[in-house]
Each structure stands twice: as C-alpha cells, then as structure tokens.
C-alpha positions in Angstrom: 0.3 0.3 -0.2 2.7 2.6 0.6 4.5 2.4 -2.3 0.8 2.6 -4.3 0.5 5.8 -2.7 3.7 7.4 -2.8 3.4 6.7 -6.4 0.2 8.5 -6.9 1.7 11.2 -5.1 4.4 11.2 -7.5 2.5 11.4 -10.7 0.0 13.6 -9.1 3.9 16.1 -8.4 4.4 15.6 -12.2 1.0 16.3 -13.1 1.0 19.6 -11.4 4.8 20.5 -12.0 3.9 20.7 -15.6 0.9 22.7 -15.2 3.0 25.1 -13.2 5.3 25.2 -16.0 2.9 25.0 -19.3 -0.3 26.6 -17.9 0.3 28.7 -14.7 2.6 31.2 -16.3 -0.1 32.9 -18.5 -1.8 34.4 -15.2 0.2 34.3 -12.7 2.5 36.9 -10.8 6.2 35.8 -10.3 5.6 35.2 -6.5 2.9 32.8 -7.3 4.9 31.0 -9.7 7.4 30.6 -6.7 4.9 29.0 -4.8 3.8 26.9 -7.2 7.6 25.9 -7.4 8.2 25.4 -3.6 5.1 23.0 -3.5 6.3 20.9 -6.2 9.8 20.4 -5.0 8.4 19.7 -1.5 5.6 17.2 -2.7 8.3 15.6 -4.7 11.3 15.3 -1.8 8.5 13.8 0.8 6.4 11.4 -1.8 10.2 10.1 -2.9 10.9 9.8 0.7 7.6 7.6 1.0 8.8 5.6 -1.7 12.1 4.9 0.6 9.2 4.0 3.2 7.7 1.3 1.1 10.7 -0.4 -0.1 11.6 -0.1 4.0 8.7 -2.2 4.3 8.9 -4.6 1.9 12.7 -5.0 2.9 12.3 -5.3 6.7 8.4 -6.0 7.1 8.6 -5.4 10.8 9.8 -1.6 10.3 6.7 0.7 11.4 6.1 3.6 8.9 2.9 4.2 9.4 3.5 7.7 11.5 6.0 8.8 9.4 4.5 8.2 5.9 1.3 9.9 7.6 3.1 12.9 8.6 4.9 13.2 5.2 1.3 13.0 3.7 -0.8 15.1 5.7 2.1 17.9 5.2 1.9 17.2 1.5 -1.8 17.9 1.9 -1.2 21.1 4.3 2.2 22.7 3.2 1.8 21.7 -0.8 -1.7 22.6 -1.1 -2.0 25.2 1.0 0.9 26.4 -1.5 -0.5 25.1 -4.6 -3.9 27.5 -3.5 -2.4 30.8 -2.8 -1.0 30.5 -6.1 -3.8 29.7 -8.1 -5.3 33.2 -6.4 -7.0 31.8 -2.9 -7.1 34.2 -0.1 -3.8 35.3 1.7 -5.4 34.1 5.0 -4.0 30.6 3.7 -0.9 30.8 4.4 -1.2 30.8 8.2 -1.5 27.0 7.8 1.5 26.5 5.6 3.8 26.0 8.5 1.8 23.6 9.8 2.1 21.2 7.2 5.9 22.0 7.1 6.5 20.9 10.3 4.1 18.0 9.5 6.9 17.2 7.2 9.3 17.7 9.5 7.8 15.6 12.3 8.0 12.8 9.5 11.5 12.7 9.3 12.5 13.2 13.1 10.0 10.0 13.3 11.4 8.1 10.6 14.8 8.9 12.4 13.6 7.5 15.5 12.2 4.3 13.6 15.8 3.8 12.2 17.7 4.2 15.8 15.0 1.8 17.5 16.0 -1.0 14.8 19.8 -0.7 16.5 
C-alpha cells in the first residue's frame, strides 16, 4: 500500500509541476510561480521519501513506518496544498496554515529517524 500511495503522489507531483511550468505562467505573477515551484519541490521530496519507506517496509517487514508516512502525507496536503491554492489566487489567510504542513513534514523525518534508531 505504501508504494502505491507514494507512486500516486509522484504522478500528481509530475502533473502539477507540468501545469505550473506551462499552464500557470499565463496568469500567475512571479510570487505565485515561486509558491507553485516550492510546493512542487516539497511534494517530490516527500513523495520520494514515501517511496523509500515503502521499499524499507518490503525489505524489513517489521519496520513501522505508518506514522512518518502519514506525517509526510499530511504535510503534503497542508503545506503543498496551501501553496498551490495561494498560487491559484486563493485568499492570503491560507498562508497561515502552510507552516503546519511544514512542521508535519519535519516531524515525519524525525519519526523516521526514531524508527531507524530503534532498529539497532
């Protein structure tokens, strides 16, 4: 399941990145394009992290990656999602929730570190 979800995330990141590179340029200003670019970068990084977790689970079945995977997913939705919406012209107050997603992503990496340290 983890690899499947991560792969869907990567496909969405590719599609959203392509939209930002081609469709968004016609109506977005420089700040909006920067938000889109940042969201897409973080989407890719964390979806690739999810792929790594999916591979780890296949290689080491007792490794527990549910918490870090879910924190990444929450971070992708909140951090990247809010930046995508801002780039599309949604209200600026959405920027208030963006750091919540960033914190979730950082917590996901720390949770993965904890999983790694518990293995030894």
